C-alpha positions in Angstrom: 69.4 34.2 173.1 70.1 31.6 170.6 73.8 31.7 170.0 75.7 29.8 167.2 79.8 29.5 167.9 81.3 28.6 164.7 85.0 27.4 164.8 87.5 25.2 163.2 88.9 24.3 166.8 87.5 23.6 170.3 89.3 22.6 173.4 88.6 18.9 174.1 87.2 18.2 170.5 89.9 19.5 168.1 92.8 21.4 169.2 95.5 23.6 167.8 95.8 27.1 168.8 94.5 29.5 171.4 91.3 30.0 169.7 90.4 26.3 171.0 90.2 27.8 174.6 88.3 30.9 174.0 85.7 29.1 171.9 85.1 26.5 174.6 85.2 28.8 177.6 83.1 31.4 176.0 80.6 28.8 174.7 80.2 27.2 178.1 79.9 30.7 179.9 77.2 31.7 177.6 75.3 28.6 178.2 75.6 28.9 181.9 74.1 32.5 181.7 71.0 31.0 180.1 71.6 31.2 176.4 71.0 28.4 174.0 74.4 27.5 172.5 75.1 25.3 169.3 78.5 24.7 168.4 79.5 24.1 164.7 82.8 22.4 164.1 84.4 19.8 161.2 84.7 16.3 162.0 88.4 15.8 161.4 90.4 12.5 161.6 91.9 13.9 164.8 88.4 14.8 166.5 88.1 13.5 170.1 84.9 12.2 171.1 85.5 11.4 175.0 83.5 14.2 175.8 80.6 13.7 173.2 77.5 12.3 174.0 73.9 11.8 172.6 75.3 11.4 168.9 72.9 11.0 166.1 74.6 10.4 163.1 73.6 11.8 159.6 70.6 14.0 161.8 69.8 15.9 158.7 69.8 15.0 154.8 73.2 15.6 153.5 73.5 18.9 151.4 75.6 19.4 148.1 76.9 22.3 146.3 79.4 23.5 143.5 82.8 24.4 144.6 86.1 24.7 142.5 84.2 23.2 139.3 82.8 20.2 141.3 80.4 19.1 143.5 80.8 18.3 147.4 78.7 16.6 149.6 78.6 17.2 153.5 76.4 15.5 156.1 75.7 16.4 159.7 75.9 14.6 162.9 74.6 16.3 166.1 75.5 15.6 169.7 75.9 17.1 173.1 79.0 18.3 174.9 79.3 16.5 178.1 78.0 18.0 181.3 76.8 20.9 179.4 73.5 22.1 177.4 75.8 22.9 174.3 74.4 21.1 171.1 77.2 20.1 168.7 76.8 19.8 165.2 79.7 18.0 163.4 80.2 18.9 159.6 81.3 15.6 157.8 83.2 15.5 154.5 86.1 13.3 153.3 88.4 16.1 153.1 88.0 17.0 157.1 88.1 13.0 157.9 91.5 12.5 156.3 93.1 15.4 158.2 95.1 14.3 161.6 95.6 18.0 162.3 93.2 21.1 162.3 95.3 23.3 160.0 98.7 21.7 159.6 100.3 18.3 158.7 101.3 15.9 161.4 104.4 13.9 161.7 102.3 10.8 160.8 100.8 12.5 157.6 104.3 13.3 156.8 105.4 9.7 156.9 102.7 8.9 154.7 103.3 11.6 152.0 106.5 13.2 152.0 105.0 16.5 150.3 103.1 16.9 153.5 105.7 18.4 155.5 104.9 18.4 159.5 103.7 21.8 160.5 103.1 23.1 157.1 99.2 24.2 156.3 97.1 21.9 154.4 97.2 22.4 150.7 93.7 22.2 150.5 92.9 24.6 153.5 90.8 27.1 151.6 88.5 24.3 150.3 88.5 23.0 153.8 87.4 26.6 155.2 84.8 27.2 152.3 83.2 23.6 152.7 82.8 24.6 156.4 81.4 27.6 156.1 79.0 26.8 153.4 77.5 24.0 154.9 77.0 26.0 158.2 74.9 28.4 156.0 73.1 25.6 154.5 72.0 24.1 157.9 69.9 27.2 158.2 67.3 25.4 155.8 66.9 22.6 158.5 65.9 24.8 161.6 62.6 25.9 162.7 61.8 29.6 163.5 62.3 28.9 167.2 65.7 27.6 166.4 66.7 30.7 164.7 70.0 32.1 165.9 70.0 35.5 167.3 73.8 35.5 167.3 76.6 33.9 164.9 79.9 34.0 166.6 82.5 33.4 163.9 85.9 32.4 165.5 88.8 34.2 163.3 89.8 34.2 159.7 88.7 30.9 158.9 85.1 31.5 159.7 85.1 35.2 158.3 83.6 34.5 155.2 80.2 32.9 157.0 78.6 36.2 157.3 78.7 36.8 153.7 77.0 33.5 153.0 74.5 34.5 155.5 73.9 38.0 154.0 73.5 37.1 150.5 71.8 33.8 151.1 68.1 33.5 150.5 67.6 31.4 153.7 64.6 32.8 155.6 65.8 31.7 159.0 68.4 34.2 159.0 66.6 37.5 158.3 67.2 38.8 161.9 70.4 37.2 162.6 73.4 39.4 163.5 76.8 37.9 162.8 80.1 38.6 164.9 83.6 37.9 163.6 86.4 37.8 166.2 89.6 38.5 165.0 92.2 36.4 167.1 95.4 37.4 164.9 95.6 39.7 162.1 99.2 38.7 161.7 100.6 38.1 158.2 100.2 34.2 158.3 96.7 34.3 159.8 94.6 36.0 156.9 93.2 32.9 155.1 93.2 35.4 152.1 92.2 34.5 148.4 95.2 35.0 146.3 93.0 36.7 143.5 89.2 37.8 142.8 89.0 35.0 140.4 90.2 32.5 143.1 87.8 33.9 145.6 84.8 33.4 143.0 85.8 30.0 142.3 85.4 29.2 146.0 83.0 31.4 147.6 80.5 32.2 144.4 80.0 35.2 146.0 79.1 38.1 143.8 82.4 39.9 142.3 81.3 43.4 143.4 81.2 42.0 147.1 84.7 40.5 146.6 86.0 43.8 144.9 85.2 45.4 148.1 87.4 43.2 150.2 90.7 44.0 148.5 94.1 44.2 150.0 96.3 44.8 147.0 95.6 41.6 144.9 94.2 39.4 147.9 90.8 39.2 148.8 90.4 39.0 152.7 87.9 37.6 154.8 88.0 40.0 157.5 87.3 42.9 155.0 84.3 40.6 153.6 83.2 40.4 157.4 83.4 44.2 157.8 80.7 44.4 155.4 78.1 42.3 156.9 79.1 41.6 160.5 80.5 43.3 163.6 84.2 42.8 164.3 85.7 42.3 167.6 89.1 41.2 168.6 90.6 39.8 171.9 91.7 42.6 173.8 91.1 46.5 174.1 94.9 47.2 173.4 94.8 45.1 170.2 91.6 46.7 169.0 93.4 50.0 169.4 96.5 48.8 167.5 94.2 47.2 164.5 92.8 50.9 164.2 96.0 52.7 164.2 98.9 51.2 161.6 101.0 53.5 163.5 101.0 51.2 166.4 101.0 47.8 164.4 103.1 47.3 161.5 102.4 43.5 161.6 99.0 43.1 159.8 100.4 43.0 156.3 98.3 45.8 155.4 94.9 45.1 157.3 95.2 48.0 159.7 95.8 50.6 157.1 92.5 49.3 155.6 90.8 49.4 158.9 91.9 53.0 159.7 91.1 54.6 155.9 87.6 52.9 156.0 87.1 53.8 159.7 86.1 50.1 160.5 85.1 49.9 164.0 86.7 46.9 165.9 85.4 46.4 169.4 88.0 44.9 171.9 86.8 42.4 174.4 89.8 41.4 176.4 89.7 37.5 176.7 88.8 35.9 180.0 90.6 33.0 181.8 88.8 29.8 183.2 90.3 29.5 186.6 88.7 26.2 187.5 90.7 24.6 184.6 94.0 25.6 185.9 93.2 25.8 189.8 96.6 25.1 191.6 94.7 24.2 194.7 93.3 21.0 193.0 96.0 18.8 191.6 93.7 16.7 189.4 92.7 19.8 187.8 96.2 21.5 187.6 98.0 18.5 186.4 100.4 19.7 189.0 101.9 17.0 191.7 101.5 19.2 194.5 98.8 22.0 195.6 99.3 25.2 196.5 97.6 28.7 196.6 99.2 31.9 195.2 96.4 34.1 196.3 96.7 33.1 200.0 100.4 33.5 199.7 100.9 29.7 200.1 103.6 29.0 197.6 105.2 25.8 199.6 103.7 23.3 197.0 105.0 25.6 194.2 108.7 24.9 195.3 107.9 21.3 195.8 106.7 21.2 192.3 109.9 22.7 191.5 112.0 20.1 193.2 109.9 17.4 191.7 110.5 18.8 188.2 114.3 19.3 188.9 114.7 15.6 190.0 112.6 13.9 187.5 112.6 15.7 184.0 115.5 18.4 184.2 118.6 16.9 185.9 121.2 15.5 183.8 121.0 12.2 185.5 117.1 11.8 186.5 115.6 10.2 189.3 113.5 7.1 188.6 109.9 8.0 187.6 106.8 6.5 188.7 104.6 5.1 186.1 101.6 7.6 186.8 104.1 10.4 186.0 105.2 9.5 182.7 102.2 11.6 181.5 104.6 14.6 181.5 106.8 13.1 178.8 104.2 12.0 176.2 104.9 13.8 172.9 108.0 15.6 173.9 111.9 15.4 173.8 114.5 17.0 175.6 117.7 18.8 175.0 119.9 20.3 177.6 119.4 19.9 181.3 119.3 22.0 184.5 122.4 21.3 186.7 122.2 20.6 190.3 122.3 23.8 192.5 125.0 22.8 195.0 126.7 25.8 196.4 124.6 28.1 194.4 122.1 30.2 196.5 118.9 31.8 195.2 118.6 30.2 191.9 116.2 32.3 189.5 114.1 30.3 187.1 112.7 31.9 183.8 110.3 29.9 181.7 109.0 30.2 178.2 105.8 28.2 177.0 104.2 28.8 173.8 104.8 28.3 170.1 108.5 28.3 168.6 107.8 30.7 165.9 109.2 34.3 164.7 106.2 36.2 166.1 106.8 35.0 169.7 110.2 36.7 169.8 112.3 33.3 170.0 115.4 35.0 169.0 115.1 38.0 171.5 114.6 35.2 174.2 117.7 33.1 173.2 120.1 36.2 172.8 118.9 37.2 176.1 119.2 33.9 177.9 122.8 33.6 176.4 123.7 36.9 178.1 122.2 36.2 181.2 123.4 32.8 182.2 127.0 34.0 181.1 126.6 36.6 183.6 124.6 35.0 186.4 125.5 31.5 187.4 122.4 31.3 189.3 120.1 31.8 186.4 118.1 29.1 184.7 115.9 29.0 181.6 113.0 26.2 180.9 111.7 26.5 177.4 108.9 24.1 176.0 107.1 24.5 172.8 107.1 23.4 169.0 106.9 25.3 165.7 109.3 26.2 163.0 111.8 23.6 162.7 114.6 25.8 162.3 114.1 27.8 165.5 113.2 24.1 167.2 116.9 23.5 166.0 118.2 26.6 167.4 116.6 25.9 170.9 118.1 22.4 170.8 121.5 23.9 170.5 120.8 26.6 172.9 120.0 24.2 175.8 123.0 21.7 174.7 125.4 24.4 174.9 124.4 25.9 177.8 126.3 23.8 180.3 123.2 23.0 182.7 121.7 26.3 182.5 118.9 25.9 179.6 116.5 23.1 179.0 114.4 22.5 175.9 111.1 20.7 175.7 110.4 20.3 172.1 106.8 19.3 171.6 103.6 19.8 173.5 102.3 18.2 176.4 99.6 20.1 178.7 100.9 18.6 181.8 104.5 19.3 181.2 103.7 22.9 179.8 101.7 23.8 183.1 104.6 22.3 185.2 107.2 24.3 183.5 105.4 27.4 184.2 104.4 26.6 187.6 107.9 25.9 188.8 109.6 29.1 187.7 109.8 32.4 189.2 109.2 34.4 186.1 107.6 33.6 182.5 109.2 35.4 179.7 106.9 36.8 177.1 109.0 38.5 174.2 106.2 38.3 171.4 106.6 41.0 168.6 102.7 41.2 168.8 100.3 39.3 170.7 96.5 39.9 170.2 95.7 38.8 173.9 98.0 36.5 175.4 97.0 33.5 177.8 100.2 32.1 179.0 100.4 35.6 181.1 97.1 34.6 182.9 98.2 30.9 183.3 101.6 31.9 185.0 99.8 34.4 187.3 97.2 31.8 188.4 100.4 29.5 189.2 102.3 32.5 191.0 104.7 32.9 188.1 105.4 36.7 187.3 105.0 37.6 183.7 107.6 39.7 182.0 106.6 40.7 178.6 107.0 43.1 175.5 104.7 45.9 175.8 102.6 45.0 172.8 98.8 44.3 172.1 97.2 42.1 175.0 100.3 41.8 176.9 99.8 45.4 178.1 97.0 44.0 180.1 99.8 43.3 182.6 100.1 46.4 185.2 103.8 47.1 185.1 105.6 46.7 188.6 101.8 45.5 190.0 101.1 42.3 188.4 104.1 41.9 186.5 106.7 43.6 184.2 106.8 45.3 181.0 109.6 46.2 178.7 110.2 48.1 175.3 111.6 48.2 172.9 111.6 44.3 172.1 115.5 43.7 171.9 117.8 41.2 173.6 119.4 44.3 175.2 116.3 45.4 176.8 115.0 42.1 177.9 118.4 41.3 179.0 118.4 44.6 181.3 115.0 43.8 182.7 116.0 40.1 183.4 119.2 41.3 185.1 117.2 43.7 187.4 115.1 40.9 188.4 117.5 38.3 189.3 119.0 41.1 191.7 115.5 42.1 193.1 114.9 38.5 194.0 118.1 38.6 196.0 117.4 42.3 197.4 114.0 42.7 197.7 112.1 39.3 197.7 109.0 40.8 199.7 108.4 43.0 196.9 108.4 40.0 194.2 106.0 38.2 196.8 103.6 40.9 197.0 103.2 40.7 193.0 102.7 37.1 193.2 100.1 37.3 195.8 98.0 40.4 194.1 98.4 39.0 190.7 96.9 35.9 191.4 94.0 37.4 192.9 93.8 40.1 190.3 93.5 37.7 187.3 90.9 35.6 189.1 88.5 38.3 190.2 89.0 40.6 186.9 89.4 38.3 184.0 86.9 35.3 184.8 85.0 34.5 181.8 81.6 34.9 184.1 82.8 38.5 184.4 83.7 39.0 180.6 80.2 37.5 179.3 78.1 39.3 181.6 79.9 42.7 181.5 81.1 42.5 178.0 79.6 40.1 175.6 75.9 40.1 176.6 75.7 43.9 176.4 77.2 44.0 173.4 75.1 41.6 171.9 71.9 43.2 173.2 73.0 46.5 171.4 73.6 44.5 168.1 69.9 43.0 168.2 68.6 46.4 169.1 70.5 47.8 165.8 72.7 50.2 167.7 
């Protein structure tokens, strides 16, 4: 098949949230399975060209169109993603090139303009998304019949209006094209909606009758626009069930009620994991200082990684760090520390890695951590991430007041994030809602057992077999399960060892992207093309 991948973010090129990993891994596996894959992505000021080759500037004539009462011009640069057959089309416009982040402003941008607060969304985000999607649709005028896409994959709400442009355009290349929109997150802050019909009309120039059919209150929703002219998927079978049943998900700001009332079908395809991007048996891949193999029950390197982490990054008085390991500290600051374990046997380490935002249950984690470290002298927490400034500040205070039981690394550093997860016994994931979840996969690959709120895609964890689930999502309930696990590690370590081994093997075998593409995506695409 000819498949177009349309995404605002892509691992290794323009990175933001979890969409980047899905977009890249899915594209690469689709290409490995014999499909012709073309990636469309804006060219931001933060775009990384290290893995881009065969660049052809302005490969096609620029196109102009009317948007928000003015003319905008976009141009196209084509390239190849290194070591793949994936063609890349960069959409170029000044509004993209001046941005140093995909969706939000950076610290550097705030220094240059105090109104552009770090972590806040771009004030012209609707313009950026509309420019991008309309440019992709207009690219169809440049292609030959042999290049006509069979499938256009649109990743999340920022690209969910594209199928409407495809359907309501007069571009002959798209007559047989099928569009798929993947809902990565339907939470209240992820809709990318237009405030009114008038605003939607100003940006999209779509017929008012079409826009009226996508209303959620006063807002026009991209996902509802997509429902009228594309197939909808989401990133786990469990989240698909929740989106279709509002009694199970109150965190969609009204979308799940509309999906259910209209009988809109949403197909759940659980994301895969690209094991070879994390493989702990190869330190250059995993970015860990020592190798080990949880699937074989070989954990010696895991605990050597822990000793390395404690000595160089978490101790109150850190050991001298060799120059090659400074990479773990780039982009992060530390609050708190982990005191040395002299006289304490069987210390138990809990980690959290992810965005420091309300959705992730950060305050549930904080309250539970305070209770646990007060009760158990051998409990330790390692937290790393960035997000809402107030919650970041709360985490700094939590760590600084913990007397050596909690350390918090503010910021994002891929090597440190992996190391922080790998050195722990358990990773704690108290999300209020979670469409799929990637951190549980990564932890399991590294021999770290996930403990998660039983919601959305986190329910792919098999309770008591590949990890542990709890409900309801309260600090009391989380404290209870963490307390039980501390006792379990002391009294029945062999049980936890078996979970580590079977969990690592289960994720590697069942959730490889090859299995997901061959058993889920390709049959789904074939049905779409046949019109079923």
